[in-house]
C-alpha positions as CSV (number, residue, x, y, z in Angstrom):
1,M,0.7,165.3,99.7
2,K,3.2,163.5,102.6
3,L,1.8,160.8,104.9
4,T,3.8,159.8,107.5
5,I,3.5,156.3,109.6
6,I,4.1,156.0,112.7
7,G,5.0,152.2,113.3
8,G,6.0,152.3,109.6
9,G,7.8,148.6,110.4
10,G,4.7,147.1,111.5
11,F,3.6,144.0,110.2
12,R,0.4,145.5,108.6
13,V,2.3,148.6,106.8
14,P,2.1,146.9,103.6
15,Q,-1.8,146.3,103.6
16,V,-1.8,150.6,103.9
17,F,0.8,150.8,101.0
18,E,-1.1,148.4,99.0
19,A,-4.0,151.0,99.1
20,V,-2.1,154.1,98.7
21,A,-0.8,152.9,95.9
22,S,-4.2,151.1,94.4
23,D,-5.5,152.7,90.9
24,E,-8.7,153.2,92.6
25,A,-7.2,155.2,95.3
26,P,-9.3,157.9,96.3
27,V,-6.4,160.4,97.3
28,R,-3.1,160.3,95.9
29,I,-0.1,160.6,98.3
30,D,2.9,162.0,96.8
31,E,5.5,160.8,99.6
32,L,4.9,157.9,102.4
33,S,7.5,158.4,105.2
34,L,7.8,154.9,107.5
35,Y,9.1,155.9,110.7
36,D,9.8,153.6,113.4
37,I,12.7,152.5,116.4
38,S,13.5,149.3,114.6
39,P,16.0,150.1,111.7
40,E,15.8,146.1,111.0
41,R,12.2,146.0,110.6
42,L,11.8,149.0,108.5
43,A,14.2,147.5,106.1
44,I,12.4,144.3,105.7
45,I,9.1,146.3,105.3
46,R,11.0,149.0,102.9
47,V,11.7,145.4,100.7
48,I,7.9,144.8,100.5
49,V,6.6,148.1,99.7
50,E,9.3,148.6,96.9
51,R,8.0,145.1,95.4
52,I,4.6,146.6,95.7
53,A,5.4,149.6,93.9
54,S,7.3,148.2,91.2
55,E,3.9,147.1,90.2
56,R,1.9,150.3,90.6
57,R,1.3,153.2,88.1
58,F,0.6,155.7,91.4
59,A,2.9,154.4,94.2
60,P,4.1,157.4,95.9
61,R,8.1,158.0,96.7
62,I,8.9,156.2,99.5
63,T,11.4,157.2,102.2
64,V,12.4,155.4,105.8
65,T,13.8,156.9,109.1
66,T,14.1,156.4,112.8
67,D,14.3,160.0,113.4
68,L,10.8,160.8,114.4
69,E,10.8,164.9,113.6
70,E,12.6,164.1,110.0
71,A,9.6,161.9,109.8
72,L,7.1,164.3,111.0
73,Q,8.6,167.5,108.5
74,G,5.9,168.7,105.9
75,A,3.5,165.8,106.6
76,D,0.0,166.5,105.8
77,F,-1.2,163.4,107.3
78,V,0.3,161.3,110.5
79,F,-1.2,158.1,110.8
80,S,-0.4,156.2,114.0
81,A,0.0,152.4,114.1
82,V,2.3,151.3,117.1
83,R,2.4,148.6,119.1
84,V,4.3,149.6,122.5
85,G,6.0,146.4,123.6
86,G,5.2,144.7,121.0
87,T,3.8,141.8,120.6
88,A,5.4,140.4,123.6
89,G,3.8,142.8,125.3
90,R,0.2,141.4,124.2
91,V,0.9,138.2,125.3
92,A,1.5,139.7,128.8
93,D,-1.8,141.5,128.5
94,E,-3.3,138.4,127.6
95,R,-1.5,135.9,129.9
96,I,-1.7,138.2,133.5
97,A,-5.5,138.8,133.2
98,L,-6.0,134.9,132.3
99,E,-3.8,134.0,135.1
100,L,-6.2,135.9,137.5
101,G,-9.3,134.7,136.1
102,V,-10.8,137.0,133.7
103,L,-10.9,138.0,130.0
104,G,-7.4,137.9,128.6
105,Q,-8.1,139.7,124.9
106,E,-5.9,142.8,123.6
107,T,-8.2,145.5,123.4
108,V,-11.3,144.5,125.6
109,G,-11.3,144.4,129.2
110,P,-8.2,144.7,131.5
111,G,-5.3,143.9,129.1
112,G,-6.8,146.5,127.2
113,L,-6.1,148.6,130.2
114,A,-2.9,147.4,130.5
115,Y,-2.1,148.1,127.0
116,A,-3.7,151.8,127.3
117,L,-1.5,152.3,130.3
118,R,2.0,151.5,128.6
119,T,1.0,153.5,125.4
120,I,-0.8,156.8,126.5
121,P,2.6,158.4,127.9
122,F,4.1,157.8,124.3
123,M,1.2,158.6,122.5
124,V,0.7,162.0,124.5
125,S,4.4,162.3,123.7
126,L,4.0,162.1,120.1
127,A,1.4,164.2,119.7
128,E,3.5,167.0,121.6
129,T,6.0,166.7,118.9
130,I,3.5,166.3,116.1
131,R,1.9,169.7,117.4
132,R,5.4,171.2,117.4
133,V,7.0,169.7,113.9
134,A,3.3,169.5,112.0
135,P,0.9,171.6,113.5
136,E,-1.2,171.8,110.6
137,A,-1.2,167.7,110.1
138,W,-4.4,165.6,110.5
139,V,-3.5,162.7,113.0
140,I,-5.1,159.1,111.8
141,N,-5.3,157.1,114.8
142,F,-5.1,153.2,114.9
143,T,-3.3,152.5,117.6
144,N,-5.0,150.3,120.2
145,P,-6.9,150.8,122.1
146,A,-8.1,153.3,119.8
147,G,-10.8,155.3,122.1
148,I,-8.6,155.7,124.6
149,V,-5.9,156.4,122.8
150,T,-7.2,159.0,120.6
151,E,-9.1,160.6,123.6
152,A,-5.4,160.9,125.3
153,M,-4.1,162.5,122.3
154,R,-6.9,164.8,122.0
155,G,-5.7,166.6,125.0
156,V,-3.2,168.0,123.0
157,L,-4.3,168.3,119.5
158,G,-8.2,168.8,119.9
159,D,-9.9,168.0,116.7
160,R,-6.7,167.7,114.8
161,V,-6.8,163.7,115.7
162,V,-9.3,161.2,114.7
163,G,-9.6,157.9,116.2
164,I,-10.7,155.0,113.3
165,C,-11.6,151.6,113.1
166,D,-12.5,149.0,110.6
167,T,-15.2,146.7,112.5
168,P,-18.2,149.4,112.4
169,I,-18.0,150.2,108.7
170,G,-17.5,146.2,108.3
171,L,-20.6,145.3,110.2
172,L,-22.4,148.2,108.2
173,R,-20.9,146.8,104.9
174,R,-22.2,143.5,105.7
175,A,-25.3,144.4,106.6
176,A,-26.3,146.6,103.8
177,A,-25.2,144.3,101.2
178,V,-27.4,142.3,102.7
179,A,-30.1,144.6,102.8
180,G,-30.0,145.1,99.3
181,A,-27.7,148.2,98.8
182,G,-24.5,146.7,97.5
183,A,-21.5,146.7,99.7
184,P,-20.4,150.3,100.0
185,R,-17.0,151.3,100.3
186,P,-15.8,152.9,103.8
187,G,-16.4,156.3,103.2
188,A,-19.6,155.9,101.0
189,S,-20.4,159.6,99.9
190,A,-22.9,161.6,102.1
191,S,-25.7,161.2,99.3
192,S,-25.4,157.6,99.7
193,E,-28.7,155.4,99.3
194,V,-27.8,154.2,102.7
195,A,-28.6,155.8,106.0
196,F,-27.8,154.5,109.6
197,D,-27.4,155.0,113.3
198,Y,-24.5,153.7,114.7
199,V,-23.6,154.4,118.3
200,G,-20.6,153.2,120.9
201,L,-17.4,153.1,121.8
202,N,-14.0,151.8,120.4
203,H,-14.8,148.0,120.1
204,L,-18.0,148.8,121.7
205,G,-20.8,149.7,119.6
206,W,-24.4,148.9,117.5
207,L,-26.1,149.5,114.5
208,R,-29.5,150.6,115.6
209,S,-31.1,151.5,112.4
210,L,-30.8,151.0,108.8
211,E,-32.3,152.9,105.7
212,V,-32.2,151.9,102.0
213,D,-33.6,154.4,99.9
214,G,-35.7,156.1,103.0
215,V,-36.7,152.6,104.0
216,E,-36.3,151.2,107.4
217,R,-34.8,147.9,106.8
218,L,-33.2,146.6,110.1
219,P,-36.5,144.6,111.4
220,E,-36.7,142.9,108.4
221,L,-33.0,142.0,108.1
222,L,-33.2,140.7,111.8
223,A,-36.2,138.6,111.3
224,S,-34.7,136.7,108.5
225,D,-32.2,133.8,109.3
226,A,-31.0,133.7,105.6
227,S,-30.0,137.3,106.2
228,L,-28.4,137.2,109.2
229,Q,-26.5,134.0,108.4
230,R,-24.4,136.6,106.0
231,I,-23.3,138.7,108.8
232,E,-20.5,137.7,110.4
233,E,-21.9,139.3,113.8
234,A,-25.0,138.0,114.0
235,R,-23.4,134.4,113.6
236,L,-21.1,135.1,116.7
237,L,-23.7,136.7,119.1
238,G,-26.6,134.3,117.8
239,F,-29.6,134.9,116.2
240,D,-32.1,135.2,119.1
241,W,-29.8,137.7,121.2
242,V,-29.6,140.1,118.1
243,R,-33.6,139.8,117.6
244,A,-33.8,140.6,121.6
245,L,-31.4,143.9,121.1
246,G,-33.0,145.0,118.3
247,A,-30.0,145.8,117.1
248,L,-26.5,144.3,115.1
249,P,-23.6,144.6,118.4
250,N,-19.8,145.4,116.8
251,E,-18.1,141.8,116.7
252,Y,-16.1,142.7,120.1
253,L,-19.3,142.6,121.9
254,Y,-19.0,138.9,122.0
255,Y,-16.5,139.5,124.9
256,Y,-19.2,141.1,126.6
257,S,-22.1,139.0,126.1
258,F,-20.5,135.7,126.6
259,T,-17.5,136.2,128.7
260,R,-17.7,132.8,129.8
261,E,-17.2,130.9,127.2
262,A,-14.7,133.5,125.4
263,N,-12.9,132.6,128.9
264,E,-13.2,128.9,128.2
265,S,-12.3,129.0,124.5
266,I,-9.1,131.0,125.3
267,R,-7.8,128.8,127.9
268,A,-8.8,125.5,126.1
269,A,-6.9,126.8,123.2
270,A,-3.1,125.6,122.6
271,S,-1.6,129.4,122.5
272,T,-3.3,133.0,123.3
273,R,-4.0,135.3,120.1
274,G,-1.0,137.0,121.2
275,E,1.1,134.0,121.5
276,Y,-0.2,132.9,117.8
277,L,0.9,136.2,116.6
278,D,4.3,136.7,118.5
279,A,5.2,133.3,117.2
280,Q,4.0,134.0,113.6
281,Q,5.4,137.6,113.4
282,G,8.5,136.8,115.1
283,A,9.0,134.0,112.8
284,F,8.3,136.3,109.8
285,F,10.9,139.0,110.8
286,A,13.6,136.8,111.8
287,N,13.6,135.1,108.7
288,P,11.5,136.7,106.2
289,G,13.2,134.7,103.2
290,T,14.5,135.0,99.6
291,D,10.7,136.4,99.0
292,P,10.1,138.9,102.0
293,F,6.8,139.8,99.9
294,E,5.6,136.4,99.3
295,S,6.3,135.6,103.0
296,W,4.5,138.5,104.2
297,T,1.7,137.8,102.4
298,R,1.3,133.9,102.6
299,T,1.6,135.0,106.9
300,R,-0.8,137.9,106.8
301,D,-3.7,135.5,105.0
302,D,-2.7,133.0,108.2
303,R,-3.5,136.4,110.6
304,E,-6.3,137.2,108.7
305,A,-7.7,133.6,108.5
306,S,-7.6,133.0,112.2
307,Y,-8.8,136.4,113.6
308,M,-11.4,135.9,116.7
309,A,-10.8,131.9,116.2
310,E,-12.1,131.8,120.0
311,S,-15.4,132.3,119.2
312,R,-15.8,129.8,116.4
313,E,-16.1,126.1,116.7
314,E,-13.3,123.9,116.6
315,G,-12.0,123.9,112.6
316,E,-14.7,126.3,111.3
317,E,-13.3,128.9,109.5
318,R,-14.0,132.4,108.7
319,D,-16.5,132.9,105.4
320,V,-15.0,134.4,102.2
321,E,-17.4,137.8,103.0
322,D,-16.0,138.2,106.2
323,V,-12.5,139.0,105.3
324,A,-13.6,140.6,102.1
325,G,-13.2,144.3,101.3
326,G,-11.2,147.3,102.8
327,G,-9.7,147.4,106.3
328,Y,-8.5,150.2,108.6
329,E,-6.1,151.1,105.5
330,S,-9.3,151.8,103.3
331,V,-11.0,153.8,106.5
332,A,-7.5,156.2,106.6
333,L,-7.6,156.7,102.9
334,D,-11.0,157.8,102.4
335,L,-10.9,159.8,105.6
336,M,-7.8,161.6,103.9
337,A,-9.4,162.2,100.7
338,A,-12.6,163.7,102.2
339,L,-10.6,166.2,104.7
340,S,-8.2,167.3,101.6
341,S,-10.5,167.2,98.5
342,G,-13.2,168.5,100.3
343,T,-15.7,166.1,98.8
344,P,-18.1,165.2,101.8
345,A,-18.0,161.4,102.9
346,T,-20.0,159.5,105.2
347,M,-18.0,157.2,108.0
348,I,-18.1,156.0,111.4
349,L,-15.0,157.8,113.4
350,N,-13.7,157.9,117.1
351,V,-14.5,161.6,117.7
352,R,-15.6,164.0,121.1
353,N,-18.8,163.3,122.8
354,G,-19.8,166.7,123.1
355,G,-23.6,166.3,123.5
356,L,-24.2,163.1,121.5
357,V,-24.4,160.9,124.5
358,P,-25.7,163.3,127.7
359,A,-25.0,160.9,130.1
360,L,-21.0,160.7,129.1
361,P,-18.4,163.4,129.6
362,E,-18.7,166.1,126.6
363,D,-14.7,165.8,126.0
364,A,-15.2,161.8,126.0
365,V,-14.2,159.9,123.1
366,V,-17.2,158.0,121.0
367,E,-17.6,155.8,118.4
368,V,-20.6,157.3,115.7
369,G,-21.4,158.3,112.1
370,C,-20.2,161.3,111.1
371,V,-19.8,163.4,107.6
372,V,-16.1,164.5,106.7
373,D,-15.3,167.2,104.6
374,A,-12.2,170.2,103.7
375,D,-13.8,171.8,107.2
376,G,-13.3,168.8,109.3
377,V,-15.3,165.9,111.4
378,H,-18.7,166.8,111.8
379,P,-20.8,163.7,114.0
380,W,-24.3,163.6,113.8
381,P,-27.3,163.6,115.5
382,I,-28.0,160.2,117.2
383,A,-31.4,158.5,118.6
384,P,-31.2,158.6,122.2
385,V,-29.1,155.8,124.2
386,E,-30.9,154.2,127.0
387,G,-31.0,151.2,129.2
388,E,-28.5,148.4,128.7
389,M,-26.5,150.3,126.0
390,L,-26.2,153.4,127.9
391,G,-25.0,151.5,131.1
392,L,-22.1,149.4,129.5
393,M,-21.1,152.6,127.9
394,T,-21.0,154.4,130.6
395,Q,-19.5,151.8,132.9
396,V,-16.7,151.6,130.4
397,K,-16.1,154.7,129.4
398,A,-15.7,155.6,133.3
399,A,-12.8,153.0,133.6
400,E,-11.1,154.2,130.7
401,Q,-10.9,157.7,132.0
402,L,-9.9,156.5,135.1
403,V,-7.1,155.0,133.5
404,I,-6.1,157.9,131.1
405,E,-6.2,160.1,134.2
406,A,-4.0,157.3,136.0
407,A,-1.3,157.4,132.8
408,T,-1.2,161.4,132.7
409,R,-1.0,161.6,136.9
410,G,1.0,158.3,137.3
411,S,-1.5,157.4,140.3
412,R,-1.6,153.8,141.2
413,E,-4.7,154.1,143.1
414,L,-6.6,155.8,139.9
415,A,-5.3,152.8,137.8
416,W,-6.6,150.2,140.8
417,R,-10.0,152.2,140.6
418,G,-10.0,151.9,136.2
419,F,-9.7,147.9,136.5
420,A,-12.3,147.9,139.3
421,A,-14.9,149.9,137.3
422,H,-14.8,147.8,134.4
423,P,-17.2,145.2,133.7
424,L,-15.2,142.5,133.2
425,V,-13.4,142.9,136.5
426,D,-15.5,140.8,139.0
427,S,-13.4,141.8,141.8
428,V,-11.6,145.1,143.5
429,A,-9.0,142.6,144.9
430,V,-8.6,141.1,141.4
431,A,-8.3,144.6,140.2
432,R,-5.4,145.3,142.6
433,K,-3.6,142.3,141.7
434,L,-4.3,143.1,138.2
435,V,-2.2,146.6,138.3
436,D,0.3,144.9,140.5
437,G,0.7,142.4,138.1
438,Y,1.3,144.7,135.0
439,S,3.6,146.7,137.0
440,Q,5.7,143.8,137.9
441,H,6.0,142.8,134.2
442,F,6.2,146.0,132.3
443,T,9.2,148.5,133.8
444,S,7.6,151.3,132.4
445,I,4.1,150.8,134.3
446,G,6.2,150.3,137.2
447,R,8.1,153.4,137.0
448,L,5.0,155.3,136.0
449,L,2.5,154.3,139.0
450,H,3.5,155.5,142.4
């Protein structure tokens, strides 16, 4: 089988290759094609993955190219992980919002909407090329904001595109381990002893039920300080709050539940997350040193340890358990394994809503539990979504769909409405300033909106 990575010069690509070439990989890839618009970055990443390949028994053949159609020819799976505008774009996404007094974060709030505006046109064009060159390929999207991008690509590819994220399965893994079910793989078998109810949008969801051997364990888990102490999301949002909700929230709900505190922490920091990564990765690609693999490993470890630093006290480090286990690369491999082998797997994925959440449009993309097999991805029924959970999902999805329409129609007015509809933008006037600010900074957005 052939796997093509769009964004093959990305910093995290070696992590995907480590998973692909692992002795325990659930699926074997014969060829890994790396596509990127930067030959310089591709060359550096190639050195690193070839170093990894030299130490693995099952390493696939590696090809690199700056020709998109060449990369897609014969692909069975296409993995999309691009950052339009690079890390410098993320810096602007965050800073423009912060300067207007609202949350500056990569995927949540106005920064995520700006990221979507400049990313959707490329991703729709990519989807059209995939449909023409590799129509039988499955597209696995991790390009952020993953839910919005997946929904835009579905307009071209339909069910052949699936959005993935590692945060929901990470939450489930931690909760299941605390409940005594061990630490299930991201693609745990459909006959696993763990059953669960998870619902939301990408970077906005809740684990609302957790059964182990047919016994509901979530209330017991929520009642125990010792149990909650072992779950990063509970520490981030507070034991009292998760008990009040009766559910374990995705870690990104920190930005919705503690917006003021998050803003204060981000503003007090010496640099934003985007500025940190821009400097860190910029230094790595400018000078990978005599041993690029060692330099990459050191840079990756620093990146993971500093993740969501604004949610922790100064000097507080992430627990080892919080960074252990498979990331999005493991989710992608488990998805590929289930689709190609037919062996059913249980996963949490970004898929078409249909009638799962009746209050949302049927074509909206939601993040829910699914069974995956050779026939595709099958979302399972969920408990009704009500109250503040439904309210937040509905409001954020309305903002997302307005921005998708703005990007596809080139409408500045729709973009303004989309920004104004988001719960983290507290003023229609500020929403207009955000659209103007991003349009002035990013020429692609300025040209897009009229």
